[in-house]
C-alpha positions as a printed NumPy array, in Angstrom:
array([[ 22.294,  19.781,   4.958],
       [ 24.894,  17.81 ,   2.969],
       [ 22.275,  16.438,   0.608],
       [ 22.052,  16.569,  -3.177],
       [ 19.297,  16.8  ,  -5.706],
       [ 19.432,  16.854,  -9.488],
       [ 17.668,  19.213, -11.855],
       [ 17.886,  18.992, -15.639],
       [ 18.772,  22.112, -17.632],
       [ 17.917,  20.178, -20.823],
       [ 21.307,  21.163, -22.271],
       [ 23.189,  18.107, -23.523],
       [ 26.937,  18.078, -24.179],
       [ 29.737,  15.656, -24.88 ],
       [ 32.005,  15.295, -21.801],
       [ 34.88 ,  17.004, -23.603],
       [ 32.774,  20.152, -23.875],
       [ 32.35 ,  20.575, -20.117],
       [ 34.882,  22.054, -17.694],
       [ 33.922,  20.435, -14.397],
       [ 36.22 ,  22.59 , -12.27 ],
       [ 34.976,  25.919, -13.648],
       [ 31.429,  24.644, -14.336],
       [ 31.482,  26.055, -17.869],
       [ 30.91 ,  24.922, -21.439],
       [ 34.143,  24.793, -23.468],
       [ 35.224,  23.598, -26.919],
       [ 31.752,  24.192, -28.314],
       [ 30.704,  26.514, -31.188],
       [ 27.91 ,  27.978, -29.012],
       [ 29.84 ,  27.957, -25.739],
       [ 29.133,  31.632, -24.928],
       [ 25.377,  31.278, -25.547],
       [ 25.133,  28.068, -23.547],
       [ 27.089,  29.541, -20.626],
       [ 24.764,  32.564, -20.664],
       [ 21.749,  30.223, -20.519],
       [ 23.244,  28.324, -17.577],
       [ 24.058,  31.601, -15.803],
       [ 20.485,  32.807, -16.21 ],
       [ 19.123,  29.486, -14.975],
       [ 21.322,  29.612, -11.871],
       [ 20.175,  33.177, -11.191],
       [ 16.531,  32.09 , -11.559],
       [ 16.992,  29.225,  -9.115],
       [ 18.816,  31.429,  -6.61 ],
       [ 16.009,  33.979,  -6.882],
       [ 13.453,  31.259,  -6.103],
       [ 15.547,  30.118,  -3.153],
       [ 15.851,  33.618,  -1.698],
       [ 12.119,  34.291,  -2.182],
       [ 11.248,  31.1  ,  -0.281],
       [ 13.65 ,  32.035,   2.5  ],
       [ 11.873,  35.374,   2.839],
       [  8.443,  33.717,   2.75 ],
       [  8.96 ,  30.864,   5.209],
       [ 12.428,  31.268,   6.69 ],
       [ 13.277,  27.763,   5.53 ],
       [ 14.234,  25.966,   2.324],
       [ 15.136,  22.399,   1.41 ],
       [ 16.313,  20.688,  -1.742],
       [ 12.966,  18.931,  -2.161],
       [ 11.052,  22.198,  -1.894],
       [ 13.494,  23.999,  -4.205],
       [ 13.198,  21.321,  -6.884],
       [  9.403,  21.504,  -6.833],
       [  9.47 ,  25.3  ,  -6.946],
       [ 11.889,  25.361,  -9.865],
       [  9.675,  22.963, -11.805],
       [  6.681,  25.094, -10.867],
       [  4.385,  22.08 , -10.379],
       [  3.494,  22.245,  -6.699],
       [  2.233,  24.789,  -4.253],
       [  4.936,  24.776,  -1.598],
       [  3.593,  24.183,   1.854],
       [  0.518,  22.308,   0.609],
       [  0.797,  18.964,   2.383],
       [ -2.357,  17.508,   0.828],
       [ -1.078,  18.075,  -2.699],
       [  2.348,  16.68 ,  -1.799],
       [  0.839,  13.562,  -0.205],
       [ -1.419,  12.999,  -3.224],
       [  1.609,  13.027,  -5.521],
       [  3.475,  10.608,  -3.239],
       [  0.547,   8.174,  -3.243],
       [ -0.008,   8.332,  -6.997],
       [  3.67 ,   7.747,  -7.799],
       [  4.236,   4.978,  -5.229],
       [  4.484,   1.271,  -6.035],
       [  1.804,   0.38 ,  -3.483],
       [ -1.158,  -1.788,  -4.426],
       [ -4.352,  -0.237,  -5.762],
       [ -6.172,  -1.057,  -2.531],
       [ -3.49 ,   0.54 ,  -0.334],
       [ -3.503,   3.661,  -2.497],
       [ -7.281,   3.82 ,  -2.144],
       [ -7.025,   3.615,   1.646],
       [ -4.437,   6.387,   1.727],
       [ -6.552,   8.58 ,  -0.547],
       [ -9.46 ,   8.087,   1.875],
       [ -7.225,   9.385,   4.665],
       [ -6.399,  12.442,   2.524],
       [-10.12 ,  13.131,   2.08 ],
       [-10.582,  12.985,   5.86 ],
       [ -7.653,  15.377,   6.301],
       [ -9.043,  17.798,   3.7  ],
       [-12.415,  17.866,   5.491],
       [-10.704,  18.318,   8.855],
       [ -8.56 ,  21.2  ,   7.589],
       [ -8.684,  22.154,   3.879],
       [ -5.318,  23.964,   3.752],
       [ -2.533,  22.123,   5.554],
       [  1.013,  23.426,   5.4  ],
       [  3.981,  21.339,   6.458],
       [  4.584,  23.617,   9.439],
       [  1.031,  22.78 ,  10.653],
       [  1.928,  19.103,  11.165],
       [  2.61 ,  19.156,  14.888],
       [  1.807,  16.891,  17.826],
       [ -1.228,  19.091,  18.536],
       [ -2.422,  18.731,  14.925],
       [ -2.229,  14.926,  15.121],
       [ -4.074,  14.887,  18.452],
       [ -6.826,  17.15 ,  17.08 ],
       [ -7.146,  14.989,  13.957],
       [ -7.529,  11.937,  16.212],
       [-10.313,  13.734,  18.095],
       [-11.968,  14.641,  14.773],
       [-12.033,  10.909,  13.928],
       [-13.451,   9.943,  17.331],
       [-16.742,   8.81 ,  15.76 ],
       [-14.912,   6.094,  13.801],
       [-13.988,   2.641,  15.106],
       [-10.735,   2.711,  17.076],
       [ -8.888,   0.63 ,  14.477],
       [-10.252,   2.764,  11.618],
       [ -8.895,   5.859,  13.367],
       [ -5.59 ,   4.031,  13.827],
       [ -5.495,   3.216,  10.105],
       [ -5.902,   6.889,   9.165],
       [ -3.251,   7.96 ,  11.676],
       [ -0.807,   5.362,  10.347],
       [ -1.426,   6.604,   6.807],
       [ -0.792,  10.169,   7.977],
       [  2.414,   9.018,   9.652],
       [  3.561,   7.368,   6.413],
       [  2.984,  10.56 ,   4.441],
       [  4.76 ,  12.698,   7.036],
       [  7.743,  10.333,   6.87 ],
       [  7.795,  10.888,   3.091],
       [  7.775,  14.665,   3.645],
       [ 10.749,  14.355,   5.99 ],
       [ 12.616,  12.094,   3.581],
       [ 12.126,  14.579,   0.721],
       [ 13.218,  17.551,   2.796],
       [  9.873,  19.295,   3.285],
       [ 10.082,  18.849,   7.059],
       [ 12.908,  18.532,   9.544],
       [ 13.355,  15.212,  11.319],
       [ 13.213,  17.091,  14.634],
       [  9.677,  18.228,  13.757],
       [  8.366,  14.633,  13.547],
       [  4.952,  14.878,  15.294],
       [  4.571,  11.171,  16.082],
       [  7.665,  11.027,  18.288],
       [  5.615,  11.021,  21.499],
       [  2.213,  10.183,  20.012],
       [  0.876,   6.672,  20.567],
       [ -1.615,   5.314,  18.037],
       [ -4.314,   3.402,  19.912],
       [ -5.668,   0.098,  18.579],
       [ -7.889,  -2.672,  19.921],
       [ -7.503,  -6.343,  19.127],
       [ -9.813,  -7.174,  16.236],
       [-12.217, -10.083,  16.546],
       [-11.229, -12.699,  13.979],
       [-14.311, -14.61 ,  12.876],
       [-13.987, -18.17 ,  11.589],
       [-16.298, -21.039,  10.729],
       [-16.355, -24.033,  13.034],
       [-16.061, -27.513,  11.474],
       [-19.848, -27.922,  11.699],
       [-20.465, -24.497,  10.147],
       [-18.057, -25.317,   7.321],
       [-19.949, -28.552,   6.631],
       [-23.199, -26.577,   6.577],
       [-21.749, -24.15 ,   4.02 ],
       [-20.485, -27.086,   1.925],
       [-24.021, -28.507,   1.86 ],
       [-25.523, -25.348,   0.329],
       [-26.444, -25.221,  -3.383],
       [-23.137, -24.566,  -5.089],
       [-22.417, -21.452,  -7.12 ],
       [-19.225, -19.724,  -8.171],
       [-19.082, -17.227,  -5.311],
       [-19.571, -20.015,  -2.762],
       [-16.986, -22.265,  -4.441],
       [-14.495, -19.385,  -4.532],
       [-15.052, -18.784,  -0.806],
       [-14.667, -22.482,  -0.013],
       [-11.487, -22.655,  -2.109],
       [-10.029, -19.969,   0.18 ],
       [-11.245, -21.916,   3.218],
       [ -9.31 , -24.934,   1.954],
       [ -6.143, -23.023,   1.037],
       [ -6.071, -20.048,   3.435],
       [ -5.473, -17.623,   0.552],
       [ -5.974, -13.911,   1.014],
       [ -8.537, -12.304,  -1.284],
       [ -5.833, -10.382,  -3.19 ],
       [ -3.817, -13.565,  -3.815],
       [ -6.894, -15.519,  -4.865],
       [ -8.097, -12.939,  -7.405],
       [ -4.614, -12.808,  -8.971],
       [ -4.276, -16.576,  -9.231],
       [ -3.71 , -17.982, -12.743],
       [ -3.492, -21.476, -14.204],
       [  0.303, -21.145, -14.02 ],
       [  0.058, -21.175, -10.221],
       [ -1.198, -24.777, -10.369],
       [  1.862, -26.982, -10.816],
       [  2.363, -30.726, -10.904],
       [  5.029, -31.941,  -8.464],
       [  5.688, -35.684,  -8.178],
       [  2.41 , -36.358,  -9.952],
       [  0.303, -34.21 ,  -7.586],
       [ -1.113, -30.713,  -8.079],
       [  0.309, -27.969,  -5.881],
       [ -0.682, -24.32 ,  -5.587],
       [  2.481, -22.219,  -5.908],
       [  2.405, -18.426,  -5.649],
       [  4.065, -15.412,  -4.081],
       [  1.88 , -13.476,  -1.665],
       [  1.145,  -9.908,  -2.693],
       [  1.1  ,  -8.545,   0.849],
       [  4.359,  -9.97 ,   2.216],
       [  6.074, -11.21 ,  -0.987],
       [  6.415, -14.685,   0.574],
       [  6.665, -17.716,  -1.707],
       [  4.146, -20.438,  -0.809],
       [  3.726, -23.995,  -2.07 ],
       [  0.508, -25.654,  -0.935],
       [ -0.096, -29.409,  -1.439],
       [ -3.745, -29.264,  -2.553],
       [ -4.104, -33.063,  -2.394],
       [ -3.259, -33.051,   1.332],
       [ -5.255, -30.031,   2.514],
       [ -8.895, -30.738,   3.48 ],
       [ -8.893, -34.087,   1.629],
       [ -8.202, -32.389,  -1.701],
       [-11.518, -30.518,  -1.793],
       [ -9.849, -27.527,  -3.456],
       [ -8.957, -29.788,  -6.395],
       [-12.617, -30.717,  -6.857],
       [-13.422, -27.009,  -7.232],
       [-10.571, -26.473,  -9.702],
       [-11.885, -29.342, -11.804],
       [-15.227, -27.536, -12.235],
       [-13.895, -24.173, -13.387],
       [-11.302, -22.493, -15.478],
       [ -9.035, -20.664, -13.035],
       [ -9.652, -17.358, -14.835],
       [-13.424, -17.794, -14.378],
       [-13.194, -18.877, -10.736],
       [-11.186, -15.852,  -9.62 ],
       [-13.306, -13.334, -11.559],
       [-15.496, -12.256,  -8.642],
       [-15.011,  -8.476,  -8.589],
       [-13.587,  -6.414,  -5.77 ],
       [-13.534,  -7.467,  -2.115],
       [-16.596,  -5.404,  -1.198],
       [-18.663,  -6.818,  -4.076],
       [-17.555, -10.363,  -3.308],
       [-18.588,  -9.944,   0.341],
       [-22.036,  -8.702,  -0.743],
       [-22.53 , -11.678,  -3.054],
       [-21.309, -14.052,  -0.352],
       [-23.834, -12.728,   2.157],
       [-26.619, -13.356,  -0.368],
       [-25.893, -17.103,  -0.565],
       [-25.059, -17.734,   3.103],
       [-27.863, -18.339,   5.629],
       [-28.161, -15.991,   8.643],
       [-25.381, -16.682,  11.133],
       [-24.522, -15.282,  14.537],
       [-21.273, -13.873,  13.189],
       [-20.173, -11.467,  10.477],
       [-18.712, -13.565,   7.681],
       [-16.385, -11.794,   5.253],
       [-13.928, -13.125,   2.711],
       [-11.111, -12.995,   5.277],
       [-13.16 , -15.375,   7.429],
       [-12.067, -18.098,   4.997],
       [ -8.402, -17.573,   5.875],
       [ -9.103, -17.746,   9.611],
       [-11.291, -20.792,   9.055],
       [ -8.459, -22.585,   7.288],
       [ -5.976, -21.858,  10.071],
       [ -8.371, -22.677,  12.912],
       [ -9.571, -25.998,  11.494],
       [ -6.025, -27.114,  10.67 ],
       [ -5.006, -26.45 ,  14.277],
       [ -8.247, -28.132,  15.453],
       [ -7.113, -31.201,  13.519],
       [ -3.773, -31.124,  15.38 ],
       [ -1.643, -29.8  ,  12.547],
       [  1.468, -28.256,  14.209],
       [  1.137, -24.492,  14.509],
       [  4.532, -24.031,  12.822],
       [  3.191, -25.913,   9.786],
       [  0.067, -23.756,   9.709],
       [  2.344, -20.711,   9.954],
       [  4.221, -21.79 ,   6.833],
       [  1.044, -22.652,   4.919],
       [ -0.37 , -19.175,   5.576],
       [  2.914, -17.372,   4.95 ],
       [  3.09 , -15.797,   8.42 ],
       [  6.456, -14.486,   9.59 ],
       [  5.72 , -15.585,  13.174]])
């Protein structure tokens, strides 16, 4: 299909020893032996190609390369997807979410070949997930779609076989909880501890949990004699500069003055932090999670008549 892939023979030569036109080793004391090795390797690869044609009636460069290396069971989508996830540059949390989707797929159907990934398969997998929340089902389907796109890109599936072409992933608008100004004051009046101060710091800055836990002392910079929080968001790679002395009357600075940054951000994973937070908060008629802090920041800024475009820039939103 006018595509290329590269496979190492582990034979290394100087350029003068290779005849590109005839694809042969020349001007080398072991030229005959090396050419025989290359000939045998080509025959081996062609044999693998022909065997796969007979088995499935189809072959691609991606499949051929894996077969030649002998490190994947061709047709096994679960194994392929696992390799894609492990080798990707995605965050640890995103990889974990995708691995969870793979576990769901393996329970739904233990042996999944690439040819099984049809519109009907996706619809049946959606039905299998019907007991989950609508947005949780949507998350798994989006992860599946991502992995199928990778299979197409690497030649394991044809673009015409894309099963999501006419499939619509259903979602519902999530309810974004936030603290009202009075609720925020109530939280501020509670006996202070690190987990509560960390949560309030995010209320005052609008930081995501992932950005907060990766914050270092180098992110606190002095500009024109005032301390600013400068960082690049991990989710959208957006550079933000927050004037801590102007946001919420500089309350974030008071928290920074009581802790080393490395101690403040050491609060474990998101799930553990949410558990600890619920222990120190009084019962409320809403589900408060760490992300509630970000929505609280945005809502109260708008409540205080800060222009929405300014709030957009402070939170690093594209729109």
